[in-house]
LOKOLVEX-921151 format. One record per atom (N, C-alpha, C, O, CB): x negated, y, z negated; residue in three letters. Coordinates in steps of 0.05 Angstrom, whole numbers, plus 32768, in hexadecimal, padded with zeros to 4 digits. Each point is the difference from the previous one (the first is absolute). Glycine has a CB too. Layout:
// residues N
XYZALA/...
// end
This chain:
// residues 129
7FEF7FE88000MET/801180188000MET/7FEF80198000MET/800980168007MET/801B7FD17FE1MET/7FC380168010GLY/7FEF80187FFEGLY/7FFD800E801BGLY/800380188001GLY/7FE57FD27FDAGLY/80128007803AILE/7FFD800C801AILE/801A800C800AILE/7FFF8016800DILE/7FDC7FC97FFDILE/803B80147FF1LYS/801A800B8009LYS/8005801B7FF2LYS/800A8013800DLYS/80087FBE7FFALYS/7FE980317FDFPHE/800380197FF2PHE/7FEE8016800BPHE/800880178003PHE/80057FCF7FD4PHE/7FDA8013802FILE/7FED8014800AILE/800A8009801CILE/7FFF80188005ILE/7FDB7FD37FE1ILE/802F8003802BLYS/80088008801BLYS/801980117FFFLYS/80028015800ELYS/7FEB7FC18004LYS/802780237FDDILE/801880117FFFILE/7FFA801A7FF3ILE/800D80148006ILE/800F7FC37FF7ILE/7FD0802A7FF1SER/7FF9801A7FF3SER/7FF780148014SER/800580187FFDSER/7FEF7FCF7FD9SER/7FFD8011803EVAL/7FF680138014VAL/8017800A8012VAL/7FFE8016800BVAL/7FD57FD47FF4VAL/804280068004VAL/80188009800FVAL/800D80177FF0VAL/80078015800BVAL/80007FBD800AVAL/7FFD80297FD1TYR/800B80157FEFTYR/7FEE80197FFFTYR/800A80167FFFTYR/800D7FC67FE5TYR/7FCF801F801BPHE/7FED80178000PHE/800480118019PHE/800180187FFFPHE/7FDE7FCC7FE7PHE/8023800F8031SER/8005800F8019SER/801A800F7FFFSER/800180188008SER/7FE47FC68011SER/803080157FDEILE/801A800E7FFEILE/7FFE80187FEDILE/800A80168006ILE/800E7FBE8003ILE/7FDB80287FE0GLY/7FFE80167FEDGLY/7FF08018800BGLY/800780177FFBGLY/7FFC7FC77FE0GLY/7FE7801C8033VAL/7FEF8015800BVAL/800F800F8016VAL/7FFF80188002VAL/7FD87FCE7FF2VAL/8037800B801DILE/800F800C8016ILE/801680127FF5ILE/800580168009ILE/7FF17FC38015ILE/8018801D7FCDLEU/801580107FF3LEU/7FF480197FF4LEU/800C80168002LEU/800F7FC17FF5LEU/7FCE80277FFCGLY/7FF380177FF4GLY/7FF880148015GLY/800380197FFCGLY/7FEC7FCA7FE0GLY/80078014803BMET/7FF880128016MET/8019800E800BMET/800080188006MET/7FD97FCB8005MET/803D800E7FF9TYR/8019800B800ATYR/800A80167FEDTYR/800880158009TYR/80037FBE800CTYR/7FF580287FD1MET/800980147FEDMET/7FEE80198001MET/800A80167FFFMET/80097FC57FE3MET/7FD38020801FSER/7FED80168001SER/800380118018SER/800080197FFFSER/7FE17FCC7FE7SER/8023800E8031MET/8002800F8019MET/801980128001MET/80008016800AMET/7FE77FC5800DMET/802F801B7FDDGLY/8019800E7FFFGLY/800380127FE8GLY/8015800E7FFDGLY/7FFF7FCD801DGLY/7FD980247FD4HIS/8002800F7FE6HIS/801A7FFA7FF2HIS/800D80127FF4HIS/7FD680138020HIS/80267FC27FEEGLU/80187FF77FF4GLU/7FFA7FE87FEFGLU/7FF87FEB800AGLU/80248026801DGLU/7FE77FF27FBFTYR/7FF77FEB7FEDTYR/80177FF27FF1TYR/7FFC7FF77FE9TYR/7FDA80248012TYR/80417FE48011THR/80177FF37FF3THR/7FFA7FE37FFBTHR/800A7FF57FECTHR/8014802B802BTHR/7FD37FD37FFALEU/7FFB7FE37FFDLEU/7FE67FFA7FF0LEU/7FF57FEA8003LEU/802380108028LEU/7FDF80197FC5THR/7FE87FFB7FF0THR/80027FE77FEFTHR/7FED7FF17FFETHR/800B80408002THR/801F7FCB7FF4GLY/80047FE87FEFGLY/7FFD7FE68010GLY/7FF57FED7FF6GLY/8029802E7FECGLY/7FEC7FE58036VAL/7FFE7FE98011VAL/7FE37FFB8007VAL/7FF57FEA7FFFVAL/8039801E8014VAL/7FC4800E7FF5HIS/7FE47FFF8007HIS/7FEF7FF47FE9HIS/7FEF7FEF8004HIS/80188039801BHIS/7FFE7FE27FC9VAL/7FF17FF77FE9VAL/80057FE37FFAVAL/7FED7FF17FFAVAL/8015803E7FF3VAL/80177FC98013HIS/80067FE47FFAHIS/7FF57FEC8015HIS/7FF67FEB7FF9HIS/803480257FF0HIS/7FD77FF88030ILE/7FF57FEF8015ILE/7FE27FFD7FFCILE/7FF57FEA8002ILE/802F8024801EILE/7FCE80087FDAASN/7FE37FFF7FFCASN/7FF97FF17FE6ASN/7FED7FF08000ASN/800E803B801AASN/80137FDA7FD1LEU/7FF87FF47FE6LEU/80087FE37FFFLEU/7FF07FEF7FF9LEU/8015803E7FF1LEU/80147FCD801CLEU/80097FE47FFELEU/7FF77FF08019LEU/7FF47FEB7FFDLEU/803380247FE8LEU/7FDE7FFC8032GLY/7FFA7FF18019GLY/7FE37FFD8006GLY/7FF77FEB8007GLY/803480248009GLY/7FC680077FEDTRP/7FE47FFF8007TRP/7FEF7FF87FE8TRP/7FF47FEA8000TRP/8013803A8022TRP/7FF87FEC7FC9ALA/7FEE7FFB7FEAALA/80067FE67FF0ALA/7FEF7FF07FFCALA/800B80428001ALA/801F7FCC7FFBSER/80087FE87FF0SER/7FFE7FE6800FSER/7FF67FEC7FF6SER/802880327FEFSER/7FEB7FE38034PHE/7FFF7FE78010PHE/7FE37FF98006PHE/7FF97FE88000PHE/803480228014PHE/7FC280097FF2ALA/7FE47FFA8006ALA/7FF27FF57FE7ALA/7FF17FEC8002ALA/800E80398020ALA/80077FE67FC7LEU/7FF47FF67FE7LEU/800A7FE47FFALEU/7FF17FEE7FF8LEU/800B80407FF7LEU/801E7FCD8015ALA/800B7FE57FFBALA/7FF37FED8014ALA/7FF97FE97FF8ALA/8033802A7FF8ALA/7FD07FF58028GLY/7FF37FEF8014GLY/7FE47FF97FF8GLY/7FF87FE98003GLY/8024802B8020GLY/7FD57FFF7FD3LEU/7FE57FFA7FF7LEU/80007FED7FE8LEU/7FF07FEE7FFFLEU/8001803F8011LEU/80217FD87FDDILE/80027FEE7FE9ILE/80077FE38009ILE/7FF47FED7FF7ILE/801A803A7FECILE/80067FD7802FTYR/80087FE68009TYR/7FE97FF28011TYR/7FFE7FE87FFFTYR/803280288001TYR/7FC18000800ETYR/7FE97FF5800FTYR/7FEA7FF67FEETYR/7FF57FEB8004TYR/801680348022TYR/7FEF7FF17FC5LEU/7FEA7FF97FEELEU/80087FEA7FEDLEU/7FEF7FF17FF6LEU/8001803D800DLEU/802A7FCF7FF8PHE/80097FEB7FEDPHE/80157FEF800FPHE/801880047FFDPHE/7FE0801A7FDAPHE/7FFF7FCF8039PRO/80117FF08011PRO/80167FF17FF0PRO/80167FFB800BPRO/7FC480008014PRO/80217FFE7FC8LYS/80157FF27FF1LYS/801980127FFDLYS/80167FF78003LYS/7FC77FEF7FE3LYS/801E80348016ALA/801780137FFFALA/800B8005801CALA/801880018003ALA/7FD380157FD4ALA/80047FEC803CGLY/80098006801CGLY/800F7FEA800CGLY/801180058012GLY/7FC880177FF3GLY/80227FCB7FF3ASN/800F7FE9800BASN/80187FF87FF0ASN/800F7FEE8007ASN/7FC68003800BASN/8030801D7FD8HIS/80167FF97FEEHIS/801A800A800DHIS/80018013800FHIS/7FE17FF07FC8HIS/80347FEE8022VAL/801A8008800BVAL/8008801C7FF7VAL/800E800E800FVAL/80007FC27FEFVAL/7FE9803A7FEBLEU/8005801B7FF8LEU/7FF580158013LEU/800C80158004LEU/7FF47FDB7FCDLEU/7FE9800A803CALA/7FF480128013ALA/801280028019ALA/80038016800BALA/7FCF7FDE7FE5ALA/80397FF68018LYS/801280008018LYS/801980107FFALYS/800980108010LYS/7FE57FC37FFELYS/801E80297FDAILE/8018800F7FF9ILE/7FF9801D7FFDILE/800F80128009ILE/80047FC67FDFILE/7FD6802E800CHIS/7FF7801C7FFDHIS/7FFE800D801CHIS/800A80168004HIS/7FDC7FDE7FD2HIS/800E7FFE803DPHE/7FFD800B801BPHE/801B8007800DPHE/800480168009PHE/7FD17FCF7FFCPHE/803D80087FFBTRP/80198004800ETRP/801280137FF1TRP/800D8011800CTRP/7FEF7FC18006TRP/8006802C7FD3ALA/801180137FF2ALA/7FF6801D8003ALA/801180128003ALA/7FF97FCA7FDCALA/7FDC80288020SER/7FF6801B8003SER/8003800B801CSER/800580178004SER/7FDB7FE07FD7SER/801C7FF78039ASN/80028009801CASN/801D8002800AASN/8004800A8016ASN/7FCF7FE17FF1ASN/803F800B7FEBILE/801D80058005ILE/800980187FF0ILE/800E8012800AILE/7FFB7FBD8000ILE/7FEE80337FDDGLY/800980157FEEGLY/7FF5801C8008GLY/800F80138000GLY/7FF37FCB7FDDGLY/7FE48023802ALEU/7FF5801B8006LEU/800D800D8018LEU/800780177FFELEU/7FCE7FD97FEFLEU/802F8002802APRO/800D800D8016PRO/801D80087FF9PRO/800980168008PRO/7FDB7FD08017PRO/802B80097FD3PHE/801B80087FF8PHE/7FFF80197FEFPHE/800F80138005PHE/7FFF7FBD7FFCPHE/7FE080317FECMET/7FFE80177FEEMET/7FF980198010MET/800C80157FFBMET/7FE67FCD7FDFMET/7FFB801C8038MET/7FF78017800FMET/8014800A8015MET/800380188004MET/7FCF7FD87FF5MET/803C7FFD8014ILE/801580088013ILE/8017800D7FF1ILE/800A80148009ILE/7FE97FC68016ILE/8014801B7FCBGLY/8016800C7FF0GLY/7FF8801C7FF5GLY/801080128001GLY/7FFF7FC07FF2GLY/7FD880308004LEU/7FF7801A7FF6LEU/7FFE80158016LEU/800880177FFCLEU/7FDE7FD17FE0LEU/80118010803CTHR/7FFF80128017THR/801C80098007THR/800480188005THR/7FD37FD1800CTHR/803C80057FEFTHR/801C80078006THR/800B80137FECTHR/800C80148007THR/7FFA7FC0800ETHR/7FF580277FD1LEU/800A80117FEBLEU/7FF3801C8002LEU/800F80147FFELEU/7FF77FC47FE5LEU/7FE0802A8022LEU/7FF380198000LEU/800780118019LEU/800280187FFELEU/7FD97FD37FE9LEU/80288008802FLEU/8006800F8019LEU/801E80078003LEU/80068015800BLEU/7FD37FD4800ALEU/803880067FE2SER/801D80058004SER/800F80077FE7SER/8016800B8001SER/7FE87FD68025SER/7FF680197FC3GLY/800E80047FE6GLY/80167FEC7FFCGLY/801080027FEDGLY/7FE6802E8017GLY/800C7FBB800DASN/80157FEC7FFEASN/7FFA7FED7FE9ASN/7FED7FF08001ASN/801B80138031ASN/800880007FB9GLU/7FFB7FF07FE8GLU/80087FE28003GLU/7FFB7FF07FEEGLU/800D80397FF8GLU/80037FD08031GLN/80057FE48005GLN/7FE67FF08004GLN/80007FE88000GLN/802C80258015GLN/7FBE80027FEEALA/7FE67FF38003ALA/7FF57FF67FE5ALA/7FED7FF17FFFALA/800A802C8029ALA/80147FED7FC2ILE/7FF67FF97FE6ILE/80007FE27FFAILE/7FED7FF67FF5ILE/802380377FFBILE/80067FC48017PRO/7FFE7FE37FFCPRO/7FEA7FF38010PRO/7FF47FEC7FF6PRO/803D80158001PRO/7FC980088020ILE/7FEA7FF58010ILE/7FE680057FF2ILE/7FEF7FEE7FFFILE/802B8019802CILE/7FE280117FCBILE/7FE880077FF1ILE/7FFE7FEE7FE8ILE/7FEB7FF57FFAILE/8017803B8016ILE/80147FCC7FE2SER/80007FF07FE7SER/7FF97FE38006SER/7FF17FF37FF1SER/8031802B7FFCSER/7FE97FD68028ILE/7FFA7FE58008ILE/7FE27FFD8006ILE/7FF37FEE7FF7ILE/803C800C801BILE/7FC780197FFFGLY/7FE47FFF8007GLY/7FEE80037FE8GLY/7FEC7FF17FFDGLY/80208021802FGLY/7FFB80017FC3ALA/7FEF80057FE8ALA/80007FE87FEDALA/7FEC7FF97FF5ALA/801E8038800FALA/800D7FC27FFATHR/80027FE97FEFTHR/7FEF7FE9800ATHR/7FF27FF37FF1THR/803C801A8003THR/7FD27FEF8026LEU/7FEF7FEB800CLEU/7FE280077FFCLEU/7FF07FEE7FFALEU/803380098028LEU/7FD680227FE0VAL/7FE480087FFCVAL/7FF87FFC7FE3VAL/7FEB7FF57FFAVAL/8019802D802AVAL/800D7FE57FC9VAL/7FFA7FFC7FE4VAL/7FFE7FE27FFAVAL/7FED7FF87FF2VAL/802B80338002VAL/7FFA7FC58016ILE/7FFE7FE37FFCILE/7FE67FF6800BILE/7FF27FEF7FF3ILE/8040800C800FILE/7FC6800E8016SER/7FE77FF7800CSER/7FE880087FEFSER/7FED7FF07FFESER/80288013802FSER/7FEB80147FC7VAL/7FEA80097FEFVAL/7FFF7FEE7FE7VAL/7FEA7FF97FF6VAL/801A8037801BVAL/80137FCA7FE3ILE/80017FEF7FE9ILE/7FF57FE48007ILE/7FF17FF47FF0ILE/803680257FFEILE/7FE07FDC8029LEU/7FF67FE68008LEU/7FE280018005LEU/7FF27FED7FF9LEU/803B8009801CLEU/7FCA80207FF7PHE/7FE380038003PHE/7FF180007FE6PHE/7FEC7FF47FFCPHE/801D8026802EPHE/80037FF57FC3THR/7FF480017FE5THR/7FFE7FE47FF3THR/7FEC7FF87FF6THR/802680378005THR/80047FC38006ILE/80007FE57FF5ILE/7FEC7FEE800EILE/7FF17FF17FF3ILE/804080148002ILE/7FCE7FFD8026ASN/7FED7FF0800FASN/7FE380067FF8ASN/7FF07FED7FFCASN/80318012802AASN/7FD9801A7FD8VAL/7FE480087FF8VAL/7FFA7FF67FE4VAL/7FEB7FF47FFBVAL/801880348023VAL/800F7FDB7FD0LEU/7FFB7FF87FE4LEU/7FFD7FE17FFELEU/7FF17FF77FEFLEU/802980318001LEU/7FF47FCA8021LEU/7FFF7FE27FFFLEU/7FE87FF5800FLEU/7FF47FEC7FF8LEU/803D80138004LEU/7FC8800E801AASN/7FEE7FF38013ASN/7FE6800E8006ASN/7FEF7FF5800FASN/80397FF98004ASN/7FD480297FE3VAL/7FE6800E8004VAL/7FEF7FFB7FE7VAL/8006800A7FEBVAL/800F801A8034VAL/7FD67FCD7FE5LYS/7FEF7FF87FEALYS/7FE380028008LYS/7FF980008018LYS/802B7FE27FD5LYS/7FCA80207FFFPHE/7FE47FFF8006PHE/7FF97FE5800CPHE/800B7FEC7FF8PHE/7FEB80337FE2PHE/7FF97FE1803APRO/7FF97FE6800CPRO/7FF07FEE7FECPRO/7FF1800A7FF0PRO/800E800C803DPRO/80057FD17FD5VAL/7FF17FED7FF0VAL/7FE67FFA800EVAL/80007FF78017VAL/802B7FF47FD5VAL/7FBF801A8006ILE/7FE67FFC800CILE/7FF47FE77FF4ILE/7FFE7FFD7FE8ILE/7FFB80348020ILE/80007FBC8009THR/7FF37FE87FF7THR/7FE280018007THR/7FF880098015THR/80337FDD7FF0THR/7FC580107FE9VAL/7FE37FFF8004VAL/7FF87FE48004VAL/80067FEE7FF0VAL/7FF3803B7FF3VAL/7FFA7FD28034LYS/7FF67FE58006LYS/7FE57FFC7FF3LYS/7FEF80128000LYS/802A7FED802BLYS/7FE37FEA7FCAGLN/7FE67FFA7FF3GLN/7FF07FEB800FGLN/7FEA7FF97FF8GLN/802A80147FDDGLN/
// end
């Protein structure tokens, strides 16, 4: 799962940077919250999770890593599309979409935490004599 997280993180990084450039060029910063969440959760957090899963294969190969990946990659787009809709149109019907996405993201973070606590350990070093 480590490599999948790293690869998807650069997609989010590109989206976040393009959104930031778009806002900057238009001097319109309504979507700053979307920009920040995409960069922090999608780029930084996913890249770090990917590195952890790569360095600790027991955690990366665990079923919790797979659920973490899918819950976060379904939740983050839902949350960001809902937030974009709310910010641009003021349509409060987007709030349930934001809530569903945010709940999936929070669940994925909790699962990541459990996975790391259970499966990230110091390597056992054996000395041959």
